[in-house]
C-alpha positions as CSV (number, residue, x, y, z in Angstrom):
1,X,5.0,-20.6,14.1
2,X,8.3,-18.8,13.1
3,X,7.8,-15.3,11.8
4,X,10.0,-14.1,8.8
5,X,10.3,-11.2,6.5
6,X,8.2,-12.7,3.7
7,X,5.2,-13.3,6.0
8,X,5.5,-9.9,7.2
9,X,5.7,-8.6,3.6
10,X,2.4,-10.6,2.8
11,X,0.5,-9.2,5.8
12,X,1.5,-5.5,4.7
13,X,0.6,-6.0,1.3
14,X,-2.6,-7.6,2.2
15,X,-3.4,-5.0,4.8
16,X,-2.8,-2.4,2.4
17,X,-5.0,-3.8,-0.4
18,X,-7.9,-4.3,2.2
19,X,-7.8,-0.9,3.2
20,X,-7.8,0.4,-0.3
21,X,-10.6,-1.9,-1.3
22,X,-12.6,-0.5,1.8
23,X,-11.7,3.1,0.7
24,X,-12.8,2.5,-2.7
25,X,-16.1,1.0,-1.6
26,X,-16.8,3.8,0.8
27,X,-15.9,6.9,-1.5
28,X,-19.3,7.8,-2.4
29,X,-20.0,8.4,1.5
30,X,-19.4,12.0,2.1
31,X,-19.3,11.5,5.8
32,X,-16.0,9.5,5.7
33,X,-14.3,11.5,2.8
34,X,-11.4,12.1,5.0
35,X,-10.8,8.5,5.4
36,X,-10.8,7.8,1.6
37,X,-8.8,10.9,0.1
38,X,-6.1,9.2,-2.0
39,X,-2.6,10.6,-1.9
40,X,-0.4,9.2,-4.9
41,X,3.3,8.8,-4.6
42,X,5.2,8.3,-7.6
43,X,8.6,7.0,-8.4
44,X,10.4,6.8,-12.0
45,X,13.9,5.6,-11.9
46,X,15.6,5.6,-15.3
47,X,19.1,5.3,-16.8
48,X,20.9,5.0,-20.2
49,X,24.2,3.3,-19.7
50,X,25.0,3.2,-23.4
51,X,24.8,-0.6,-23.9
52,X,21.2,-0.7,-22.3
53,X,18.8,1.7,-20.8
54,X,15.7,1.3,-18.5
55,X,12.7,3.4,-17.6
56,X,10.4,2.2,-14.7
57,X,7.4,3.6,-13.4
58,X,6.1,3.0,-9.7
59,X,2.9,4.5,-8.4
60,X,1.6,4.0,-5.1
61,X,-1.8,5.2,-3.7
62,X,-2.4,5.6,0.1
63,X,-5.5,6.7,1.9
64,X,-6.0,6.7,5.6
65,X,-7.9,3.6,5.4
66,X,-4.9,2.0,3.7
67,X,-2.7,3.1,6.5
68,X,-5.2,1.8,9.0
69,X,-5.2,-1.6,7.0
70,X,-1.3,-1.8,7.2
71,X,-1.4,-0.9,11.1
72,X,-3.7,-3.9,11.4
73,X,-1.8,-6.0,9.5
74,X,1.3,-5.4,11.7
75,X,-0.7,-5.7,14.6
76,X,-2.2,-9.1,13.4
77,X,1.6,-10.1,12.3
78,X,2.8,-9.5,16.0
79,X,-0.1,-11.5,17.4
80,X,1.1,-14.5,15.5
């Protein structure tokens, strides 16, 4: 199978989502709280260029389980 950037991006997104879903499911378990603690990264680019303006907002939530999911996705991608 030919590897390309689109497939890698899909694997990364799916790994991130899988890790986030597992983290959300394990939030009530106190013993793994260090794995489920979420850090939020925000980016809000904006500009006013007289003829048009824009204001975007991006928010990324990352936990240790999400990072593990991303690492697993890269490993699976390399195994293709």
